[in-house]
KEMARLUM-827613 format. One record per residue: x, y, z of N, C-alpha, C, CB in turn. Coordinates in Angstrom, 1 decimal, always signed. Glycine has a CB too. Example, Ala and Ser with C-alpha at 12.3 -4.5 7.8 and 13.67 -1.06 7.14 Angstrom:
% residues 2
n_x,n_y,n_z,ca_x,ca_y,ca_z,c_x,c_y,c_z,cb_x,cb_y,cb_z
+13.2,-5.7,+7.8,+12.3,-4.5,+7.8,+13.2,-3.3,+7.8,+11.3,-4.5,+9.0
+12.8,-2.2,+7.1,+13.7,-1.1,+7.1,+12.9,+0.0,+7.9,+14.1,-0.6,+5.7
//
This chain:
% residues 170
n_x,n_y,n_z,ca_x,ca_y,ca_z,c_x,c_y,c_z,cb_x,cb_y,cb_z
+70.4,+32.3,+65.6,+71.4,+33.1,+66.3,+72.9,+32.2,+66.5,+70.7,+33.6,+67.8
+72.5,+31.0,+66.8,+73.7,+30.0,+66.8,+74.6,+29.9,+65.6,+73.1,+28.6,+67.1
+73.9,+29.9,+64.4,+74.6,+29.9,+63.1,+75.5,+31.2,+62.9,+73.6,+29.8,+62.1
+74.9,+32.3,+63.3,+75.6,+33.7,+63.0,+77.0,+33.5,+64.1,+74.5,+35.1,+63.5
+76.8,+33.1,+65.3,+77.9,+33.0,+66.2,+79.1,+31.9,+65.7,+77.3,+32.5,+67.6
+78.5,+30.6,+65.2,+79.3,+29.7,+64.5,+80.3,+30.3,+63.2,+78.3,+28.6,+64.2
+79.5,+31.1,+62.4,+80.0,+31.5,+61.2,+81.1,+32.7,+61.6,+78.9,+32.0,+60.3
+80.7,+33.5,+62.6,+81.5,+34.7,+63.1,+82.8,+34.1,+63.8,+80.5,+35.6,+64.1
+82.5,+33.0,+64.5,+83.7,+32.3,+65.3,+84.6,+31.6,+64.3,+83.1,+31.2,+66.3
+84.0,+31.1,+63.3,+84.9,+30.5,+62.2,+85.7,+31.4,+61.5,+84.2,+29.7,+61.1
+85.2,+32.6,+61.2,+85.9,+33.8,+60.5,+87.0,+34.2,+61.4,+84.8,+35.0,+60.3
+86.7,+34.4,+62.8,+87.9,+34.8,+63.7,+89.0,+33.8,+63.8,+87.4,+35.0,+65.1
+88.5,+32.5,+63.7,+89.5,+31.6,+63.7,+90.5,+31.6,+62.5,+88.9,+30.2,+63.8
+89.9,+31.8,+61.4,+90.8,+32.0,+60.1,+91.8,+33.2,+60.3,+89.8,+32.3,+58.9
+91.0,+34.3,+60.9,+91.9,+35.6,+61.0,+92.8,+35.5,+62.1,+91.1,+36.9,+61.2
+92.5,+34.6,+63.1,+93.5,+34.3,+64.0,+94.8,+33.7,+63.5,+92.9,+33.5,+65.0
+94.6,+32.6,+62.7,+95.7,+31.9,+62.1,+96.5,+32.9,+61.2,+95.2,+30.8,+61.2
+95.8,+33.6,+60.4,+96.3,+34.8,+59.5,+97.2,+35.6,+60.5,+95.0,+35.9,+58.8
+96.7,+35.9,+61.5,+97.4,+36.8,+62.5,+98.5,+36.2,+63.2,+96.5,+37.2,+63.5
+98.9,+35.0,+62.8,+100.2,+34.3,+63.2,+101.3,+34.8,+62.3,+100.1,+32.8,+63.2
+101.0,+35.2,+61.3,+102.1,+35.7,+60.3,+102.0,+37.4,+60.2,+101.9,+34.9,+58.7
+100.9,+37.9,+60.5,+100.7,+39.2,+60.3,+100.9,+40.1,+61.6,+99.5,+39.3,+59.7
+102.1,+40.9,+61.7,+102.4,+41.5,+62.8,+101.3,+42.4,+63.5,+103.6,+42.1,+62.6
+100.4,+42.9,+62.6,+99.4,+43.9,+63.2,+98.1,+43.1,+63.9,+98.8,+44.9,+62.1
+98.0,+41.8,+63.6,+97.0,+41.1,+64.2,+97.4,+40.2,+65.3,+96.4,+40.4,+63.4
+96.8,+40.2,+66.5,+97.0,+39.4,+67.6,+96.5,+38.0,+67.4,+96.5,+40.0,+68.7
+97.1,+37.2,+66.8,+96.6,+35.8,+66.2,+95.9,+35.1,+67.3,+97.8,+34.9,+65.6
+96.6,+34.6,+68.3,+96.1,+33.9,+69.4,+94.8,+34.4,+70.1,+97.2,+33.9,+70.3
+95.0,+35.7,+70.6,+93.5,+36.3,+71.2,+92.4,+36.4,+70.3,+93.6,+37.6,+71.7
+92.7,+36.4,+68.9,+91.7,+36.5,+67.9,+91.0,+35.0,+67.7,+92.3,+37.2,+66.6
+91.9,+34.0,+67.7,+91.5,+32.7,+67.6,+90.6,+32.4,+68.9,+92.8,+31.7,+67.4
+91.1,+32.9,+70.1,+90.4,+32.5,+71.2,+89.0,+33.2,+71.3,+91.2,+32.9,+72.4
+88.9,+34.4,+70.7,+87.5,+34.8,+70.6,+86.6,+34.1,+69.7,+87.5,+36.2,+70.2
+87.1,+33.5,+68.7,+86.2,+32.5,+67.9,+85.9,+31.3,+68.7,+86.9,+32.1,+66.6
+86.8,+30.8,+69.5,+86.2,+29.7,+70.4,+85.2,+30.2,+71.5,+87.4,+29.1,+71.2
+85.4,+31.5,+71.9,+84.3,+32.1,+72.9,+82.9,+32.1,+72.2,+84.8,+33.6,+73.4
+83.0,+32.5,+70.8,+81.8,+32.7,+70.2,+81.1,+31.3,+70.2,+82.0,+33.2,+68.8
+81.9,+30.3,+69.8,+81.3,+28.9,+69.7,+80.8,+28.6,+71.1,+82.3,+27.8,+69.2
+81.5,+28.7,+72.1,+80.9,+28.4,+73.4,+79.8,+29.2,+73.9,+81.9,+28.5,+74.4
+79.5,+30.4,+73.3,+78.3,+31.2,+73.6,+77.0,+30.9,+72.9,+78.5,+32.5,+73.4
+77.2,+29.8,+71.9,+76.1,+29.4,+71.3,+75.2,+28.6,+72.2,+76.4,+28.6,+70.1
+74.0,+28.4,+72.1,+73.0,+27.6,+73.0,+73.3,+26.1,+72.7,+71.3,+27.9,+72.7
+73.9,+25.7,+71.6,+74.1,+24.2,+71.4,+75.2,+23.6,+72.2,+74.3,+23.8,+70.0
+76.4,+24.5,+72.4,+77.6,+24.0,+73.1,+77.4,+24.3,+74.3,+78.9,+24.6,+72.7
+77.6,+23.5,+75.3,+77.5,+23.8,+76.7,+78.8,+24.5,+77.2,+77.3,+22.5,+77.6
+78.5,+25.3,+78.2,+79.6,+26.2,+78.7,+80.6,+25.2,+79.3,+79.1,+27.3,+79.8
+81.9,+25.6,+79.0,+83.0,+25.0,+79.6,+84.1,+25.9,+80.0,+83.5,+24.0,+78.7
+83.8,+26.5,+81.2,+84.7,+27.7,+81.6,+86.2,+27.4,+81.8,+84.2,+28.4,+82.8
+86.4,+26.0,+82.2,+87.7,+25.5,+82.4,+88.4,+25.7,+81.1,+87.7,+24.1,+82.9
+87.8,+25.1,+79.9,+88.5,+25.2,+78.6,+88.6,+26.5,+78.1,+87.9,+24.4,+77.7
+87.7,+27.5,+78.3,+87.9,+28.8,+78.1,+89.0,+29.6,+78.8,+86.7,+29.5,+78.2
+89.1,+29.1,+80.0,+90.0,+29.8,+80.9,+91.4,+29.4,+80.5,+89.7,+29.4,+82.4
+91.7,+28.0,+80.4,+92.7,+27.5,+79.9,+93.3,+28.2,+78.7,+92.5,+26.2,+79.8
+92.5,+28.2,+77.6,+92.7,+28.6,+76.4,+93.1,+29.9,+76.5,+91.6,+28.4,+75.5
+92.4,+30.8,+77.1,+92.7,+32.2,+77.3,+94.1,+32.5,+77.8,+91.8,+32.8,+78.3
+94.3,+31.6,+78.9,+95.7,+31.7,+79.6,+96.9,+31.6,+78.4,+95.8,+30.5,+80.8
+96.7,+30.5,+77.7,+97.7,+30.3,+76.6,+97.7,+31.3,+75.5,+97.6,+29.0,+76.1
+96.6,+31.8,+75.1,+96.6,+32.9,+74.1,+97.3,+33.9,+74.7,+95.4,+33.4,+73.7
+97.1,+34.4,+75.9,+97.8,+35.6,+76.4,+99.2,+35.4,+76.7,+97.3,+36.1,+77.6
+99.6,+34.1,+77.0,+101.1,+33.9,+77.3,+101.7,+33.8,+76.0,+101.3,+32.5,+78.1
+101.2,+33.2,+75.0,+101.9,+33.3,+73.6,+102.0,+34.7,+73.1,+101.0,+32.5,+72.6
+101.0,+35.4,+73.3,+101.1,+36.8,+72.8,+102.2,+37.6,+73.4,+99.8,+37.6,+73.1
+102.2,+37.4,+74.9,+103.4,+38.1,+75.4,+104.8,+37.5,+75.0,+103.3,+38.2,+77.0
+104.9,+36.3,+74.9,+106.2,+35.6,+74.6,+106.5,+36.0,+73.3,+106.2,+33.9,+74.7
+105.6,+36.3,+72.4,+106.0,+36.7,+71.0,+106.6,+37.9,+71.0,+104.9,+36.9,+70.1
+106.5,+38.8,+71.9,+107.3,+40.1,+72.2,+108.7,+39.9,+72.8,+106.5,+41.1,+73.1
+108.7,+38.9,+73.7,+109.9,+38.5,+74.5,+110.8,+37.7,+73.7,+109.6,+37.9,+75.9
+110.5,+36.6,+72.8,+111.3,+35.8,+72.4,+112.3,+36.3,+71.2,+110.6,+34.8,+72.0
+111.6,+37.2,+70.3,+112.6,+38.0,+69.4,+113.6,+38.7,+70.0,+111.8,+39.0,+68.6
+113.2,+39.4,+71.1,+114.2,+40.2,+71.9,+115.4,+39.4,+72.6,+113.4,+41.0,+72.9
+115.0,+38.3,+73.1,+115.9,+37.3,+73.7,+116.8,+36.8,+72.7,+115.2,+36.1,+74.5
+116.3,+36.4,+71.5,+117.1,+35.9,+70.5,+118.0,+36.9,+69.9,+116.3,+35.2,+69.5
+117.7,+38.1,+69.8,+118.5,+39.2,+69.0,+119.6,+39.4,+70.2,+117.5,+40.6,+68.5
+119.1,+39.5,+71.4,+120.2,+39.8,+72.5,+121.1,+38.7,+72.7,+119.6,+39.9,+73.9
+120.6,+37.5,+72.5,+121.5,+36.2,+72.8,+122.6,+36.2,+71.6,+120.5,+34.7,+72.9
+122.4,+36.4,+70.4,+123.2,+36.6,+69.4,+123.9,+38.0,+69.1,+122.5,+36.3,+68.3
+123.8,+38.9,+70.1,+124.5,+40.2,+70.0,+123.7,+41.2,+69.1,+126.0,+39.9,+69.3
+122.6,+41.2,+68.9,+121.9,+42.1,+68.2,+121.2,+43.3,+68.9,+121.0,+41.4,+67.4
+120.5,+44.2,+68.1,+120.0,+45.3,+68.6,+118.5,+45.4,+68.3,+120.7,+46.4,+68.2
+117.9,+46.6,+68.7,+116.5,+46.9,+68.4,+116.5,+47.2,+66.8,+116.0,+48.2,+69.2
+117.5,+47.7,+66.4,+117.5,+47.9,+64.8,+117.3,+46.6,+64.0,+118.8,+48.4,+64.5
+117.9,+45.5,+64.6,+117.6,+44.2,+64.0,+116.3,+43.6,+64.1,+118.5,+43.2,+64.7
+115.7,+44.0,+65.2,+114.3,+43.5,+65.3,+113.3,+44.4,+64.4,+113.8,+43.5,+66.8
+113.7,+45.7,+64.5,+112.8,+46.6,+63.5,+112.9,+46.1,+62.1,+113.2,+48.1,+63.6
+114.1,+45.8,+61.7,+114.4,+45.3,+60.3,+113.7,+44.1,+60.1,+115.9,+45.1,+60.1
+113.5,+43.2,+61.0,+112.8,+41.8,+60.8,+111.3,+42.2,+60.6,+113.0,+40.8,+62.2
+110.8,+43.2,+61.3,+109.2,+43.5,+61.0,+109.2,+44.2,+59.7,+108.4,+44.5,+62.2
+110.1,+45.1,+59.3,+109.9,+45.8,+58.0,+110.0,+44.8,+57.0,+110.9,+46.9,+57.8
+111.0,+43.8,+57.1,+111.2,+42.8,+56.2,+110.0,+41.9,+55.9,+112.2,+42.0,+56.5
+109.3,+41.7,+57.2,+107.8,+40.9,+57.1,+106.9,+41.8,+56.4,+107.2,+40.7,+58.5
+106.7,+42.8,+56.7,+105.9,+43.8,+55.8,+106.1,+44.0,+54.5,+106.0,+45.0,+56.3
+107.3,+44.0,+54.1,+107.7,+44.0,+52.7,+107.3,+42.5,+52.0,+109.3,+44.3,+52.6
+107.5,+41.4,+52.7,+107.0,+40.1,+52.2,+105.5,+40.1,+52.1,+107.4,+39.0,+53.0
+104.8,+40.8,+53.0,+103.3,+40.7,+52.9,+102.8,+41.7,+51.7,+102.7,+41.1,+54.3
+103.3,+43.0,+51.6,+102.9,+43.7,+50.6,+103.3,+43.7,+49.2,+103.0,+44.9,+50.8
+104.6,+43.2,+49.2,+105.2,+43.1,+47.8,+105.7,+41.6,+47.9,+106.3,+44.2,+47.4
+104.9,+40.6,+47.6,+105.2,+39.3,+47.6,+106.1,+38.8,+46.4,+103.9,+38.5,+47.7
+107.3,+39.7,+46.3,+108.2,+39.3,+45.2,+108.7,+37.8,+45.0,+109.5,+40.2,+45.4
+109.0,+37.3,+46.2,+109.6,+36.1,+46.2,+108.5,+34.9,+46.6,+110.7,+36.2,+47.2
+107.3,+35.4,+46.5,+106.3,+34.4,+46.7,+106.1,+33.9,+48.2,+106.6,+33.1,+45.8
+105.8,+32.6,+48.5,+105.6,+32.2,+49.9,+107.0,+32.2,+50.5,+104.9,+30.7,+50.1
+108.1,+32.2,+49.8,+109.3,+32.0,+50.4,+109.8,+33.3,+51.0,+110.2,+31.4,+49.5
+109.2,+34.5,+50.5,+109.5,+35.9,+50.9,+109.1,+36.0,+52.4,+108.7,+37.1,+49.9
+108.1,+35.4,+53.1,+107.8,+35.3,+54.5,+108.9,+34.9,+55.2,+106.6,+34.4,+54.9
+109.8,+34.2,+54.8,+111.1,+33.6,+55.5,+112.3,+34.4,+55.0,+111.3,+32.0,+55.2
+112.5,+34.8,+53.9,+113.6,+35.6,+53.2,+113.6,+36.9,+53.7,+113.5,+35.6,+51.6
+112.6,+37.6,+53.6,+112.5,+39.2,+53.9,+112.8,+39.5,+55.2,+111.1,+40.0,+53.6
+112.2,+39.0,+56.3,+112.5,+39.2,+57.6,+114.0,+39.1,+57.8,+111.9,+38.2,+58.4
+114.6,+38.1,+57.4,+116.1,+37.9,+57.6,+116.9,+38.9,+57.0,+116.6,+36.6,+57.1
+116.5,+39.4,+55.6,+117.1,+40.5,+55.0,+116.9,+41.7,+55.8,+116.6,+40.7,+53.6
+115.7,+41.9,+56.2,+115.5,+43.2,+57.1,+116.2,+43.2,+58.3,+114.1,+43.2,+57.6
+116.4,+42.1,+59.0,+117.3,+42.1,+60.2,+118.7,+42.5,+59.8,+117.3,+40.6,+61.0
+119.2,+41.8,+58.9,+120.5,+42.1,+58.4,+120.8,+43.5,+58.0,+120.7,+41.4,+57.3
+119.9,+44.1,+57.3,+120.1,+45.5,+57.0,+120.2,+46.3,+58.2,+119.0,+45.9,+56.1
+119.0,+46.0,+59.1,+119.0,+46.8,+60.3,+120.2,+46.8,+61.1,+117.9,+46.5,+61.2
+120.8,+45.6,+61.2,+121.9,+45.4,+62.0,+123.2,+46.2,+61.3,+122.3,+43.8,+62.1
+123.2,+46.1,+60.0,+124.3,+46.7,+59.2,+124.1,+48.3,+59.3,+124.1,+46.2,+57.6
+123.1,+48.8,+59.4,+122.9,+50.2,+59.6,+123.4,+50.5,+61.1,+121.2,+50.6,+59.4
+123.2,+49.6,+62.0,+123.5,+50.0,+63.4,+124.8,+49.6,+63.7,+122.7,+49.4,+64.4
+125.6,+48.7,+63.0,+126.9,+48.2,+63.4,+127.8,+48.3,+62.2,+126.8,+46.9,+63.9
+129.0,+48.4,+62.3,+130.0,+48.4,+61.3,+130.4,+47.0,+61.0,+131.1,+49.2,+61.6
+130.5,+46.0,+61.9,+131.1,+44.7,+61.6,+130.2,+43.9,+61.1,+131.6,+44.0,+62.6
+130.4,+43.3,+59.9,+129.5,+42.6,+59.1,+129.2,+41.0,+59.6,+130.1,+42.6,+57.8
+130.2,+40.6,+60.4,+130.0,+39.1,+60.8,+129.1,+39.3,+62.1,+131.6,+38.3,+61.1
+129.3,+40.3,+62.8,+128.3,+40.5,+64.0,+126.8,+40.9,+63.6,+128.9,+41.8,+64.9
+126.9,+41.7,+62.5,+125.5,+42.1,+62.1,+124.8,+40.8,+61.5,+125.6,+43.2,+60.9
+125.6,+39.8,+60.9,+125.0,+38.7,+60.4,+124.5,+37.7,+61.6,+126.0,+38.1,+59.3
+125.3,+37.6,+62.5,+124.9,+36.6,+63.6,+123.7,+37.3,+64.3,+126.3,+36.3,+64.6
+123.6,+38.6,+64.6,+122.6,+39.3,+65.3,+121.3,+39.0,+64.4,+123.0,+40.8,+65.5
+121.4,+39.4,+63.0,+120.3,+39.1,+62.1,+119.7,+37.8,+62.3,+120.7,+39.2,+60.8
+120.7,+36.8,+62.3,+120.2,+35.4,+62.5,+119.5,+35.1,+63.8,+121.4,+34.4,+62.4
+120.0,+35.7,+64.7,+119.2,+35.6,+66.1,+117.9,+36.2,+66.2,+119.9,+36.3,+67.3
+117.9,+37.5,+65.5,+116.6,+38.3,+65.4,+115.6,+37.5,+64.6,+116.9,+39.7,+64.7
+116.1,+36.9,+63.5,+115.2,+36.1,+62.5,+114.9,+34.7,+63.3,+115.9,+35.8,+61.0
+115.7,+34.2,+64.0,+115.3,+33.1,+64.6,+114.2,+33.2,+65.8,+116.5,+32.5,+65.0
+114.5,+34.2,+66.6,+113.3,+34.6,+67.6,+112.0,+34.9,+66.8,+113.8,+36.0,+68.5
+112.1,+35.6,+65.7,+110.8,+35.8,+65.0,+110.2,+34.5,+64.4,+110.9,+36.8,+63.7
+111.0,+33.6,+63.9,+110.4,+32.5,+63.4,+109.8,+31.7,+64.6,+111.4,+31.7,+62.7
+110.5,+31.6,+65.7,+110.0,+31.0,+66.9,+108.5,+31.4,+67.4,+111.0,+31.2,+68.0
+108.5,+32.6,+67.5,+107.2,+33.3,+67.9,+106.3,+33.1,+66.8,+107.5,+34.9,+68.2
+106.5,+33.2,+65.5,+105.4,+33.0,+64.6,+105.0,+31.5,+64.6,+105.9,+33.5,+63.2
+106.0,+30.6,+64.8,+105.5,+29.2,+64.9,+104.8,+28.9,+66.2,+106.7,+28.2,+64.7
+105.0,+29.6,+67.2,+104.2,+29.3,+68.4,+102.7,+29.8,+68.1,+104.8,+30.1,+69.7
+102.6,+31.0,+67.5,+101.3,+31.6,+67.4,+100.6,+30.7,+66.4,+101.4,+33.2,+66.9
+101.1,+30.4,+65.3,+100.5,+29.4,+64.3,+100.2,+28.1,+65.0,+101.6,+29.1,+63.2
+100.8,+27.5,+65.8,+100.6,+26.4,+66.5,+99.4,+26.4,+67.2,+101.6,+26.2,+67.2
+99.3,+27.4,+68.1,+98.2,+27.6,+69.1,+96.9,+28.0,+68.2,+98.6,+28.8,+70.2
+97.1,+28.6,+67.2,+95.9,+29.0,+66.2,+95.3,+27.8,+65.7,+96.3,+29.8,+65.0
+96.2,+26.8,+65.2,+95.8,+25.6,+64.6,+95.1,+24.7,+65.6,+96.8,+24.9,+64.0
+95.6,+24.7,+66.8,+95.2,+23.8,+68.0,+93.8,+24.5,+68.3,+96.4,+23.8,+69.4
+93.6,+25.8,+68.3,+92.3,+26.4,+68.8,+91.2,+26.0,+67.5,+92.4,+28.1,+69.1
+91.7,+26.0,+66.3,+91.0,+25.9,+65.1,+90.3,+24.4,+65.2,+92.1,+26.2,+63.8
+91.4,+23.5,+65.7,+91.0,+22.1,+65.7,+90.0,+21.9,+66.8,+92.2,+21.3,+65.9
+90.0,+22.5,+67.9,+89.1,+22.4,+69.0,+87.7,+22.9,+68.6,+89.6,+23.3,+70.3
+87.8,+24.0,+67.9,+86.5,+24.7,+67.2,+86.0,+23.7,+66.3,+86.8,+26.1,+66.2
+86.6,+23.0,+65.3,+86.0,+22.2,+64.4,+85.5,+20.9,+65.3,+87.1,+21.9,+63.4
+86.3,+20.5,+66.2,+85.8,+19.2,+66.8,+84.4,+19.5,+67.5,+87.0,+18.6,+68.0
+84.4,+20.7,+68.3,+83.1,+20.9,+68.9,+82.0,+21.2,+68.0,+83.3,+22.0,+69.8
+82.2,+21.9,+67.0,+81.3,+22.3,+66.1,+80.7,+20.9,+65.5,+81.9,+23.3,+64.9
+81.6,+19.9,+65.2,+81.0,+18.7,+64.7,+80.3,+17.8,+65.9,+82.2,+17.9,+64.0
+80.8,+17.9,+66.9,+80.3,+17.1,+68.1,+78.8,+17.7,+68.5,+81.3,+17.2,+69.5
+78.6,+18.9,+68.4,+77.4,+19.4,+68.7,+76.6,+20.1,+67.2,+77.6,+20.7,+70.0
+77.0,+19.3,+66.3,+76.4,+19.9,+64.8,+75.0,+19.8,+64.8,+76.9,+19.0,+63.5
+74.5,+18.6,+65.3,+73.0,+18.3,+65.3,+72.3,+19.3,+66.2,+72.7,+16.9,+65.8
+72.8,+20.0,+67.1,+72.2,+21.0,+67.8,+72.4,+22.4,+67.1,+72.7,+20.9,+69.1
+73.6,+22.5,+66.7,+73.9,+23.9,+65.9,+73.0,+24.1,+64.7,+75.3,+23.9,+65.5
+72.8,+23.0,+63.9,+72.2,+23.1,+62.6,+70.7,+22.7,+62.7,+72.9,+22.3,+61.6
+70.0,+23.1,+63.8,+68.6,+23.0,+63.6,+67.9,+24.0,+63.2,+68.0,+22.6,+64.6
+67.0,+24.0,+62.3,+66.3,+25.2,+61.6,+64.9,+25.3,+61.9,+66.6,+25.1,+60.1
+64.6,+24.7,+63.2,+63.1,+25.0,+63.3,+62.9,+26.0,+64.6,+62.3,+23.6,+63.5
//
């Protein structure tokens, strides 16, 4: 059973990191579930403080991921159309990887710019707001990715630390 929890936890860790970039997956909470599964094994001792603190940060980052792009867009004079354009641009980058790995950076900015141009007549204001929306999106994505990598590091560290107990086949 421990091996099944370990493998499923590892998969959730990878999905959580992927969720840092995909708007449809809540990356930090999924990564936290991977940590939880590791701690549910018989080999790894319970550490409710660790699980509580990591859950707090997973939820905090998830909430902040919605707040920060809105703050960035608002700070730079943008609208909801710019934020929506950012998300649409990200979806274009994911499903139509025309520009390869650079598309994940370029398409959200283009989406925000188009959203603001549709919403506003002034190109300078639209460009400034698109930059704010894009900057907020990048900040949120970076925070989710960072927390996912930290949780993955904790997962690997604990799996190695208790590896002799996890991988007993008797």
